[in-house]
Backbone as JSON, one array per atom type, in Angstrom:
{
  "sequence": "IKGDALSRTRDWDAALQAYQRSLLIEPDNPQALLAVAQIYRQMNRPSRTLACLDRLLDHRPSMQTDGQWHLTRGLALVDLDRTQEANAAFAMASKFIDDND",
  "N": [[32.34, 6.83, 4.83], [33.14, 6.89, 1.12], [31.82, 5.29, -0.91], [29.92, 4.13, 0.86], [27.72, 6.5, 0.93], [27.51, 6.53, -2.17], [26.2, 4.12, -2.42], [23.81, 4.17, -0.75], [22.48, 6.16, -2.7], [22.01, 4.58, -4.62], [23.58, 4.09, -6.76], [25.49, 2.37, -8.02], [27.88, 1.66, -9.73], [29.55, 3.57, -9.09], [29.68, 3.75, -6.71], [31.22, 0.8, -6.65], [33.85, 1.52, -7.63], [34.44, 3.16, -5.37], [34.37, 1.7, -3.36], [36.21, -0.3, -4.42], [38.69, 1.44, -4.13], [39.41, 2.3, -1.73], [39.92, -0.37, -0.93], [42.36, -1.22, -2.15], [44.08, 0.37, -0.29], [43.17, -0.95, 1.89], [43.69, -4.11, 1.89], [42.06, -5.37, 3.27], [39.64, -4.91, 4.52], [37.1, -5.91, 6.5], [34.28, -4.9, 5.99], [34.28, -3.08, 3.69], [34.46, -4.87, 1.98], [32.19, -6.21, 2.55], [30.52, -5.05, 1.05], [31.24, -4.79, -0.92], [30.61, -6.93, -2.22], [27.72, -6.71, -2.04], [27.2, -4.91, -3.1], [27.9, -6.01, -5.52], [25.71, -8.33, -5.92], [23.2, -6.54, -6.16], [24.17, -5.7, -8.78], [23.05, -7.42, -10.12], [24.83, -9.77, -10.83], [25.78, -12.08, -9.17], [27.7, -14.46, -9.28], [29.9, -13.15, -9.05], [29.6, -11.82, -6.61], [29.11, -13.95, -4.82], [32.38, -14.89, -5.17], [33.6, -12.47, -3.58], [32.3, -13.24, -1.32], [33.27, -15.52, -0.8], [36.33, -14.68, -0.5], [36.11, -12.79, 1.29], [36.11, -14.22, 3.96], [37.59, -15.97, 3.68], [40.1, -13.98, 4.22], [38.53, -13.56, 7.1], [38.08, -15.33, 8.62], [36.25, -14.94, 11.36], [33.61, -14.31, 10.02], [32.04, -16.04, 9.74], [30.08, -15.81, 11.73], [28.58, -13.67, 11.28], [25.54, -12.16, 10.42], [24.39, -10.95, 8.21], [26.79, -11.85, 6.35], [25.92, -14.19, 5.55], [23.13, -14.35, 4.67], [23.16, -12.48, 2.56], [24.67, -13.84, 0.97], [23.49, -16.51, 0.83], [21.28, -14.58, -0.56], [22.58, -14.42, -2.84], [22.66, -17.07, -3.95], [20.1, -17.9, -4.42], [19.36, -16.39, -6.85], [21.23, -17.95, -8.03], [19.75, -19.89, -8.94], [20.23, -21.93, -6.63], [18.7, -23.63, -4.65], [18.56, -24.87, -2.57], [20.99, -25.19, -1.19], [20.73, -21.8, -0.85], [19.18, -21.86, 1.36], [19.71, -22.67, 3.46], [21.87, -21.0, 3.99], [20.6, -19.4, 4.96], [19.01, -20.45, 6.67], [21.7, -20.16, 8.82], [22.13, -17.57, 8.55], [19.53, -16.47, 10.05], [20.53, -17.58, 12.6], [22.08, -15.49, 13.79], [21.48, -12.64, 12.83], [19.61, -10.76, 15.24], [16.64, -9.69, 16.39], [16.86, -6.25, 15.49], [18.33, -5.55, 14.01]],
  "CA": [[33.18, 5.96, 3.27], [32.16, 7.63, -0.2], [31.04, 3.97, -1.41], [28.62, 4.28, 1.31], [27.04, 7.4, 0.58], [26.86, 6.43, -3.14], [25.55, 2.79, -2.46], [22.1, 4.99, -0.77], [21.77, 6.75, -3.95], [22.36, 3.45, -5.66], [24.58, 4.65, -7.8], [26.51, 0.98, -8.07], [29.23, 1.63, -10.15], [30.4, 4.4, -9.05], [29.82, 3.1, -5.44], [31.87, 0.53, -6.21], [34.72, 2.03, -7.47], [34.86, 4.11, -4.24], [34.95, 0.92, -2.39], [37.66, -0.84, -4.63], [39.4, 2.21, -3.72], [39.31, 1.93, -0.68], [40.19, -1.94, -0.73], [43.54, -0.93, -2.5], [44.48, 0.82, 0.52], [43.51, -1.63, 3.01], [42.91, -4.99, 0.95], [41.22, -6.99, 3.8], [38.42, -4.68, 5.33], [35.73, -6.51, 6.23], [33.39, -3.69, 5.68], [34.15, -3.03, 2.12], [34.36, -6.39, 0.79], [31.04, -7.16, 2.21], [29.61, -4.28, 0.68], [31.44, -4.83, -2.93], [30.09, -8.18, -2.47], [26.4, -6.55, -1.79], [26.76, -4.24, -4.71], [27.55, -6.8, -7.18], [23.97, -8.71, -6.35], [23.02, -5.36, -6.78], [24.45, -5.38, -9.93], [22.82, -8.67, -10.77], [26.29, -10.33, -10.89], [25.4, -13.54, -7.86], [28.88, -15.56, -9.02], [30.62, -11.81, -8.25], [29.09, -11.88, -4.96], [30.02, -15.38, -3.89], [33.88, -14.92, -5.21], [33.8, -11.42, -3.15], [32.3, -13.23, 0.09], [34.49, -16.09, -0.42], [37.53, -13.46, -0.23], [35.83, -12.19, 2.65], [35.7, -15.29, 4.38], [39.43, -16.09, 3.82], [40.66, -12.83, 5.71], [38.4, -13.39, 8.26], [37.16, -16.67, 9.32], [35.19, -14.6, 12.29], [32.75, -13.59, 9.36], [31.04, -17.12, 9.63], [29.02, -16.15, 12.51], [28.1, -12.8, 10.4], [23.97, -12.76, 9.79], [24.99, -9.72, 7.25], [27.6, -12.41, 5.62], [25.46, -15.17, 5.61], [21.67, -13.49, 4.13], [23.96, -11.87, 1.01], [25.18, -15.47, 0.53], [21.75, -17.13, 0.28], [20.66, -14.09, -1.67], [23.26, -14.65, -4.34], [22.74, -18.46, -4.25], [18.9, -17.77, -4.68], [20.03, -15.56, -8.05], [21.87, -18.74, -9.19], [18.79, -21.28, -8.75], [20.67, -22.63, -5.63], [18.11, -23.37, -3.77], [19.45, -26.06, -1.11], [22.37, -23.87, -0.58], [20.15, -20.36, -0.08], [17.89, -22.18, 2.16], [21.46, -23.78, 4.76], [22.96, -19.77, 4.36], [19.08, -18.44, 5.15], [19.12, -20.95, 8.01], [22.97, -19.7, 9.47], [21.72, -16.0, 8.82], [18.85, -16.03, 11.12], [21.03, -17.67, 13.94], [23.5, -14.38, 13.61], [20.95, -11.82, 12.85], [18.61, -11.18, 15.75], [15.31, -8.87, 15.46], [16.81, -5.81, 15.85], [18.86, -5.49, 12.75]],
  "C": [[32.21, 6.77, 2.14], [30.76, 6.22, -0.61], [30.09, 3.99, -0.53], [27.32, 5.47, 0.99], [26.19, 7.01, -1.41], [26.35, 4.99, -3.69], [24.17, 3.24, -2.02], [22.14, 5.62, -1.72], [21.6, 5.68, -5.15], [22.88, 3.89, -6.99], [25.89, 3.43, -7.5], [27.8, 1.06, -8.34], [30.05, 2.71, -10.21], [30.92, 4.45, -6.9], [30.74, 1.81, -5.13], [33.5, 0.17, -6.62], [35.48, 2.61, -6.03], [35.61, 2.86, -3.07], [36.1, 0.09, -2.95], [39.09, 0.28, -4.18], [40.19, 2.02, -2.39], [39.78, 0.59, -0.41], [42.22, -1.85, -1.18], [44.39, -0.06, -1.31], [44.47, -0.07, 1.88], [42.55, -3.13, 2.45], [41.66, -5.89, 2.29], [40.05, -6.75, 4.87], [37.63, -4.95, 4.95], [34.35, -5.76, 5.69], [33.34, -3.77, 4.6], [34.36, -3.5, 1.22], [33.11, -6.78, 1.44], [30.2, -6.32, 1.44], [30.27, -4.44, -1.05], [30.3, -5.66, -3.01], [28.47, -7.57, -2.71], [26.1, -5.96, -2.86], [26.83, -5.18, -5.41], [26.36, -7.47, -6.82], [23.43, -7.31, -6.68], [22.27, -5.32, -8.16], [23.94, -6.58, -11.15], [23.89, -9.88, -11.24], [26.33, -11.68, -9.6], [27.09, -14.44, -8.59], [30.19, -14.06, -8.59], [30.84, -12.05, -6.65], [29.62, -12.77, -4.29], [31.36, -15.5, -4.04], [34.14, -13.76, -4.25], [33.42, -12.1, -1.55], [33.07, -14.16, 0.91], [35.61, -15.56, 0.0], [37.37, -13.12, 0.99], [36.49, -13.22, 3.97], [37.11, -16.15, 4.62], [40.78, -15.42, 4.4], [39.85, -12.73, 6.55], [37.92, -14.15, 8.44], [35.89, -16.53, 10.04], [33.77, -14.6, 11.25], [31.49, -14.58, 9.33], [29.92, -17.47, 10.94], [28.38, -14.5, 12.34], [26.74, -12.71, 10.15], [24.53, -11.83, 8.08], [25.55, -10.75, 6.02], [26.51, -13.69, 4.73], [23.96, -14.94, 4.72], [22.63, -12.7, 2.6], [24.37, -13.16, 0.7], [23.97, -16.0, -0.26], [21.59, -16.2, -0.89], [21.35, -14.12, -3.22], [22.95, -16.58, -4.82], [21.26, -18.23, -4.93], [18.74, -17.43, -6.25], [20.06, -17.01, -8.63], [21.2, -20.17, -9.57], [19.38, -22.33, -7.91], [19.97, -22.85, -4.43], [18.38, -23.51, -1.9], [20.5, -25.05, -0.47], [22.14, -22.58, 0.18], [19.72, -20.98, 1.06], [18.91, -22.34, 3.16], [21.82, -21.66, 5.07], [21.67, -19.37, 4.7], [18.92, -18.73, 6.62], [20.24, -20.44, 9.01], [22.25, -17.86, 9.36], [20.34, -15.75, 9.82], [19.26, -16.77, 12.06], [21.87, -16.32, 14.28], [22.35, -13.03, 13.67], [19.57, -11.83, 13.99], [17.41, -9.61, 15.44], [15.45, -7.2, 15.44], [17.76, -4.86, 14.61], [18.17, -5.37, 11.41]]
}
């Protein structure tokens, strides 16, 4: 995905546009939705990050067992000074991310 390459170069605006174009074709693509959430976090937009994660969970309830989903959520919650919720998200992330990730 073009968005992946742009993310690696930290061109967040271009990466976001690439993922959004991808989502026009496949609106429920979990990898693209998670990537958009992670980009919004990199852009210091934690509320948008959480909104994207909620949308992802609405479309893919199985994301509740995805460590990256919980980790991204925890980081966004820290950014919003919601420490208690962030700690819970990090605890969940640790259950689903193994030492190899």
